[in-house]
C-alpha positions in Angstrom: 18.1 -24.5 41.9 16.5 -26.7 39.2 13.5 -24.4 39.0 15.8 -21.3 38.6 17.8 -23.0 35.9 14.6 -23.9 34.0 13.3 -20.4 34.3 16.6 -19.0 33.1 16.6 -21.4 30.1 13.0 -20.4 29.2 13.9 -16.7 29.5 17.0 -17.0 27.3 15.0 -19.0 24.7 12.1 -16.6 24.7 14.2 -13.4 24.5 16.3 -15.0 21.8 13.1 -15.8 19.8 11.8 -12.3 20.3 15.1 -10.7 19.3 15.3 -12.9 16.2 11.7 -11.9 15.1 12.4 -8.2 15.7 15.8 -8.0 14.0 14.8 -10.0 11.0 11.3 -8.7 10.3 11.6 -5.0 11.2 10.1 -2.6 10.0 7.1 -5.1 9.6 5.8 -3.5 6.4 4.4 -6.6 4.7 3.0 -6.1 1.2 1.1 -9.3 0.5 -1.1 -8.1 -2.3 1.7 -6.8 -4.5 3.8 -9.9 -4.0 1.4 -12.8 -4.7 1.2 -12.3 -8.5 5.0 -12.8 -8.9 5.2 -16.0 -6.9 5.4 -18.9 -9.4 6.6 -21.6 -7.1 6.2 -20.6 -3.5 8.6 -23.2 -2.0 11.5 -22.3 -4.3 11.4 -18.5 -4.3 14.6 -18.1 -2.3 17.9 -17.8 -4.0 21.3 -18.3 -2.4 21.7 -14.5 -2.0 24.9 -12.5 -1.4 25.8 -12.1 2.2 28.7 -10.0 3.5 30.9 -11.5 6.2 29.2 -9.1 8.7 25.8 -10.4 7.6 26.9 -13.9 8.2 28.4 -13.1 11.6 25.2 -11.2 12.5 23.0 -14.2 11.5 25.1 -16.6 13.5 25.2 -14.4 16.6 21.5 -13.8 16.4 20.6 -17.5 16.6 23.2 -18.4 19.2 21.1 -17.4 22.3 18.1 -19.4 21.0 20.3 -22.5 20.6 21.9 -22.1 24.0 18.7 -21.5 25.9 16.7 -24.2 24.1 19.6 -26.7 24.7 19.7 -25.8 28.3 15.9 -26.3 28.7 15.8 -29.6 26.8 18.8 -31.1 28.5 16.9 -30.8 31.8 14.5 -33.5 30.6 15.2 -37.0 31.7 14.6 -38.5 28.3 16.8 -36.0 26.5 19.9 -37.3 24.8 22.6 -35.1 23.2 21.7 -36.4 19.7 17.9 -35.8 20.2 18.5 -32.2 21.5 21.0 -31.6 18.6 18.2 -32.7 16.2 15.6 -30.4 17.8 18.0 -27.4 17.8 18.7 -28.0 14.1 14.9 -28.4 13.2 13.9 -25.3 15.3 16.7 -23.2 13.8 15.8 -24.3 10.3 12.1 -24.0 10.7 12.2 -20.6 12.3 14.8 -19.3 9.8 12.9 -20.6 6.8 9.6 -19.1 8.0 11.4 -15.7 8.5 12.9 -15.9 5.0 9.5 -16.6 3.5 8.0 -13.7 5.3 10.8 -11.5 4.1 9.6 -12.1 0.5 6.7 -9.9 1.4 8.9 -7.0 2.6 10.3 -4.8 -0.1 13.2 -3.7 2.1 14.4 -7.3 2.7 16.3 -9.8 0.6 15.6 -13.4 1.6 18.3 -15.9 0.9 19.0 -19.6 1.5 22.5 -18.7 2.8 20.8 -16.9 5.7 19.1 -20.1 6.6 22.4 -21.9 6.6 24.1 -19.3 8.8 21.1 -19.2 11.2 21.3 -22.9 11.6 25.0 -22.6 12.3 24.2 -20.0 15.0 21.7 -22.3 16.7 24.1 -25.3 16.6 26.9 -23.1 18.0 24.5 -22.3 20.9 24.2 -26.0 21.4 28.0 -26.4 21.4 28.5 -23.5 23.7 26.0 -24.9 26.2 27.9 -28.2 26.4 31.2 -26.4 26.6 29.9 -24.3 29.5 28.6 -27.5 31.2 32.0 -29.2 30.9 33.7 -26.1 32.3 31.2 -25.7 35.1 31.6 -29.4 36.0 35.4 -29.2 36.3 35.2 -26.3 38.8 
């Protein structure tokens, strides 16, 4: 049973990761040469951006499976605490989201924004919360 749970956790995490990369970087038409001359300060090239409510909801839902699957996997470790897993989920969500937003700078059809990073982190943390809510509900039954 533990091996099946671990495999399911890895599968959910992996599929969530692949879905995130596909949905956020498609159509994969990076234009590095045309973009580099306009980059003055590489680390601060993202603005807050303007996101619609649907955009925010999509970003949250996109990162939810990653947060759920990764929480499930990490909580199976004996040394894992809720706080340490919370921190890992936050760091992974932020790191992946920031990397994607930087890559979107090189795509003419994409509009990178700091608000997307925030909503993606919320999605990862909601996955963490949903995992624990699911565990509590499963334990009561």
